[in-house]
ROKEDREN-101792 format. One line per field, with one value per residue (C-alpha): x, y, z; residue number from 1. Coordinates in steps of 0.5 Angstrom, whole numbers, plus 500, padded with zeros to 3 digits. Layout:
BEGIN
px <- X,...
py <- Y,...
pz <- Z,...
num <- NUM,...
***
This chain:
BEGIN
px <- 826,831,836,836,836,843,846,844,847,853,854,853,858,863,863,868,865,858,861,866,862,857,859,856,849,850,848,852,850,848,842,837,839,840,833,830,834,831,824,825,828,822,817,821,822,814,813,818,814,808,810,813,806,802,807,806,799,798,803,798,792,790,788,792,789,788,793,792,790,794,789,790,797,797,792,797,803,799,799,806,807,802,806,812,809,806,813,816,810,811,818,816,811,816,820,813,809,814,814,808,803,806,807,800,797,801,800,792,791,795,791,784,787,788,782,778,782,780,773,771,768,769,765,765,769,774,776,776,781,785,786,787,793,796,796,799,804,807,807,811,816,817,818,823,827,826,825,830,835,835,835,832,826,824
py <- 380,384,379,379,387,386,381,386,392,388,385,392,395,390,390,396,395,398,403,406,409,413,420,427,426,419,415,409,401,401,406,400,396,401,403,396,395,402,400,393,396,400,395,390,395,396,389,388,394,391,384,387,391,385,381,387,387,379,379,385,380,376,370,366,366,359,356,356,349,346,348,355,355,351,356,362,358,357,364,365,358,361,367,364,359,365,368,362,362,370,368,363,368,373,371,368,374,380,384,388,382,378,384,386,379,378,384,384,377,379,385,381,376,381,385,378,377,384,385,378,378,381,387,391,397,392,389,395,398,392,393,400,399,393,398,403,399,396,403,406,400,400,408,407,402,403,410,413,408,405,397,393,389,382
pz <- 382,386,386,378,378,382,378,372,375,377,370,367,371,370,362,360,353,355,359,355,350,355,354,351,347,345,351,348,348,356,355,354,359,364,363,364,370,373,371,374,380,381,380,385,390,390,390,396,400,398,401,407,408,408,413,418,417,418,424,427,426,432,429,423,416,413,409,402,399,393,388,390,389,383,380,382,379,372,370,370,366,361,361,359,354,351,350,347,342,341,340,334,331,330,324,321,322,323,329,329,328,333,338,337,338,344,348,346,348,355,355,355,360,365,363,365,371,373,372,372,365,358,356,349,352,355,349,345,350,350,342,343,348,344,338,343,346,339,336,342,342,334,335,340,337,330,329,335,337,329,332,326,328,325
num <- 1,2,3,4,5,6,7,8,9,10,11,12,13,14,15,16,17,18,19,20,21,22,23,24,25,26,27,28,29,30,31,32,33,34,35,36,37,38,39,40,41,42,43,44,45,46,47,48,49,50,51,52,53,54,55,56,57,58,59,60,61,62,63,64,65,66,67,68,69,70,71,72,73,74,75,76,77,78,79,80,81,82,83,84,85,86,87,88,89,90,91,92,93,94,95,96,97,98,99,100,101,102,103,104,105,106,107,108,109,110,111,112,113,114,115,116,117,118,119,120,121,122,123,124,125,126,127,128,129,130,131,132,133,134,135,136,137,138,139,140,141,142,143,144,145,146,147,148,149,150,151,152,153,154
***
């Protein structure tokens, strides 16, 4: 992920059209890419530190942990693949049901999936929180892009 962030920063700073309008109270067209790259850099840095910590902790153990089997590796790969497939479905749903409907459905479904993985089962409270979180995420993104930045959404 940090490689993608580095490529993004490099691309951003090599494009004079993006940086030429960055002055005063107008943040210019590079605002959203900068915010996203900063968030990705923080997340990637946290993941890198977590991995380094796990490697250091594993190296300090005397015995070796058993290697994960093929089934465990396939299970770990299934979630990213499912996420990519759901993003493609989200993209196809945008023109059909609009931004708000597609985003609430996408966020709500993933909140439910993550809740299920975290708690091991669904509870009424978890479902309610997933719906509220999906509505809040959709509303916040809609407010920022449609209200503040004035970007047309599907």
